C-alpha positions as CSV (number, residue, x, y, z in Angstrom):
1,M,-32.8,21.9,34.0
2,N,-34.5,20.3,31.0
3,E,-34.5,23.2,28.7
4,E,-34.7,22.7,24.9
5,L,-31.4,23.9,23.2
6,P,-31.7,25.8,19.9
7,E,-30.8,24.5,16.5
8,Y,-28.1,26.3,14.6
9,D,-28.1,27.0,10.8
10,L,-24.6,28.0,9.8
11,W,-23.4,29.2,6.4
12,L,-19.6,29.3,5.8
13,Y,-18.6,31.4,2.8
14,I,-15.1,30.5,1.4
15,A,-13.2,31.1,-1.9
16,G,-11.8,27.9,-3.2
17,Q,-9.6,25.3,-1.5
18,T,-7.1,27.8,0.0
19,P,-5.3,27.0,3.2
20,K,-7.4,29.6,5.0
21,S,-10.6,28.2,3.6
22,L,-9.7,24.7,4.6
23,L,-8.7,25.8,8.1
24,A,-12.0,27.6,8.5
25,I,-13.9,24.4,7.5
26,A,-11.9,22.2,9.8
27,N,-12.3,24.7,12.7
28,L,-16.0,25.0,12.2
29,R,-16.5,21.2,12.1
30,R,-14.5,20.9,15.3
31,I,-16.4,23.6,17.1
32,C,-19.8,22.3,16.0
33,D,-18.9,18.7,16.9
34,Q,-17.7,19.8,20.4
35,Y,-20.4,22.4,21.3
36,L,-23.4,21.8,19.0
37,A,-23.4,18.0,18.5
38,G,-26.6,17.1,16.8
39,R,-28.0,20.6,16.8
40,Y,-26.6,22.2,13.7
41,R,-26.8,22.3,9.9
42,M,-23.6,23.5,8.2
43,H,-23.6,24.9,4.6
44,I,-20.3,25.5,2.8
45,I,-20.6,28.1,0.0
46,D,-17.6,28.4,-2.3
47,L,-17.8,31.8,-3.9
48,H,-15.5,30.8,-6.7
49,H,-18.4,28.6,-7.9
50,E,-21.3,30.7,-6.8
51,P,-20.2,34.4,-6.5
52,E,-23.8,35.7,-6.6
53,R,-24.4,34.0,-3.2
54,A,-22.3,36.6,-1.5
55,I,-24.9,39.3,-2.3
56,G,-27.7,37.8,-0.3
57,D,-25.8,37.8,3.0
58,N,-23.7,40.9,2.2
59,I,-20.4,39.0,2.3
60,L,-17.5,41.4,2.1
61,A,-14.6,39.3,3.4
62,I,-13.8,35.6,3.3
63,P,-14.0,33.2,5.0
64,T,-17.2,34.5,6.7
65,L,-19.4,32.4,8.9
66,V,-23.1,33.5,9.0
67,R,-25.4,32.2,11.8
68,K,-28.9,32.4,10.3
69,L,-30.6,30.5,13.2
70,P,-31.2,31.1,16.0
71,P,-32.0,34.8,15.4
72,P,-30.5,37.4,15.3
73,M,-28.2,36.7,12.3
74,R,-24.6,37.0,13.2
75,K,-21.4,37.1,11.2
76,I,-17.8,36.0,12.1
77,I,-15.0,36.8,9.7
78,G,-11.8,34.8,9.7
79,D,-10.5,31.2,9.8
80,L,-12.4,30.5,13.1
81,S,-9.2,29.4,14.9
82,N,-10.0,31.5,18.0
83,T,-12.6,29.2,19.6
84,E,-13.5,31.6,22.3
85,R,-14.2,34.4,19.8
86,V,-16.4,32.0,17.7
87,L,-18.3,30.8,20.8
88,V,-19.0,34.4,21.7
89,G,-20.0,35.2,18.1
90,L,-22.4,32.2,18.0
91,D,-23.7,33.3,21.4
92,L,-22.8,30.0,23.0
93,T,-21.9,29.7,26.7
94,P,-19.7,27.2,28.4
95,W,-22.7,25.5,30.1
96,Q,-24.2,24.7,26.7
97,H,-21.2,22.4,26.0
98,I,-22.6,19.0,25.1
99,G,-19.6,17.0,26.2
100,S,-19.6,18.1,29.8
């Protein structure tokens, strides 16, 4: 099966360098490196520095991960420590795992 896998455009909204924000960043990097190697763009938006950015994606809680591509847009709230929940939220399946 030589199917083209989609690119992911991921936006992580955080508020400062709190332990929860830093954990969300680390978890997202780990998940992306393991499941999306070479197929993602990650944007980290610190709402302490750019609070107006929360309006565009209707961010009500932080940290929040927004998957803008591939459509449809999806949101995952929390520190992203539950890998299975994040994979379901990103609509990734185990057979899309790059390392296997």
